[in-house]
N, C-alpha and C positions, 0 to 999 in steps of 0.2 A: 389589566393586561400589561405585560412587560414591553418596554421599548426595544427596538432592535439592538441598541447598545447594551442594554441589560442582558438580553438573550445571548449576544456574542460573548459577553463577559463570563457567562456560565455555560460552557459547552455541554454540561450534563443535562441541560434542558432539551438538547436535541436528541432525536431518536437515533439509534445506532445506524440506521440506513441514511439519515441525513449526514451524520459524521462520515460515513463511507462515501457519500456523494462528493463531499469536499475532499476527503482523503485520496480518492481516486485521481482527482485532478492534481493535487499536490505531489503525490507519488510519481505521476507521469511527468510532471515538470522536473522533478529530481532526476528521473531516468534520462530525459531529453538533454538536460544540462550536462550530465555525465558523459553521454554519448558524444555530444558536440565538443566537449573538452578533449576528446580523443582525436579530433581532427575533422577537417572539412570532408564532406562526401555529398553525393546527390541526395535530394530529399527522399527518393525512393529507398536508397540504401539506409539512410538514417531511420526511416519509418520501419523498415524490416527488422533492424536491430532492436529498436525500441519495443516492438510488439512482443518480442521474446521475454522481455522483463516485466511488461505490464499485464500480460495475460494471467488468468487465474492460476495456471500451472506454474508459471514463473514466480508469482508471488508466494505460492505454497512452498516452492523450493527455497526461496529467500527466507521464509518464515522459520525454516529449520535452523538457520544461522542465528536468529535473534531470540527464539523462544526462551531459552535459559537466561537471557540477559535482561528480561523485562522485570520491572518492579511490580509490586502487588496492584497498584493502580493501573498500570499499563496492561497487565494481564486481564484485569477486570474489563477494561475497555475493549480489548481484543475479543474477549468472550461475549460481550454484549453484541458486537458486530457479527461474530460467527453464528450466534444463536438467533439472530434477527430473522423474522419470517419474510424473506424476499419473495415476491410473487413471480418475478422473472425467472424462468428456468434457464440453466446454462446451455449454451449452444455447442461449445467444443470441449466441455470438461465435465467431470462428474460432480455430483452435488456436494460431496465433502470438500473437494478442492475449491469449489465456488464459495462455500461458506467460509473456509479459512481465508480466502482472498478478501472477502467482505470484512472479515475481522481485521486483517492487515490494513485495509483502507480506512476503517473506522478509527484504528489506532493513529494513523497518519493524520486524519482529519482532526482528531482530538489534540494531538501534539501541536498542530498548526494553530488551532484556535486558542490554545493555552499559551502560545508564544514560545513553546519549547522546540523551536526549529533546530537548534543545535543538537538536541537529543534525537530528533527525527533524522537529521542528516547523519548522525553517528550510526543509528540503526540501519539507515538506507545503505551506507557504505558497506556494512557487513553483509547485508542482503545482496547487494549488487555483485560484490566480489565472489560470494558463494555461488550465485547463479552462473556467473561467468566461468568459474572453475568447473562446475557441473557440465556446462555446455561444451567446454574444451574436452571433457572426458567422454563426450558423446551422448549426454542426456538429451532426450528429445522432448520438445515442448508441443 
């Protein structure tokens, strides 16, 4: 049996849903940090803004901005997450968007565990600004 240090040193040992579990948290932290950097607001206002970026639909919109930028390894991780059999059914989105969002989260979890946070932040910036532009154009989430 591998120790926890050995397991964390090899993120490929984690299931895609485990990577998505971590990636969801990491992605949300990046969103919250970006929103907070834009200025102080009430917790309710901050939460409402964050929800638009962390929901499945928002992550799918952001995915459009980074899909062509991913290398082979990153694309493979995304596909592992997207194709994972999640038992939880989506509440407010369709199955395709939910699966893409799971792929995005798996990618961010993988990048975090491999210490490639600079790359994660680079992709996040592109996603965030793309989502922001679409929202300004009236895209609904």
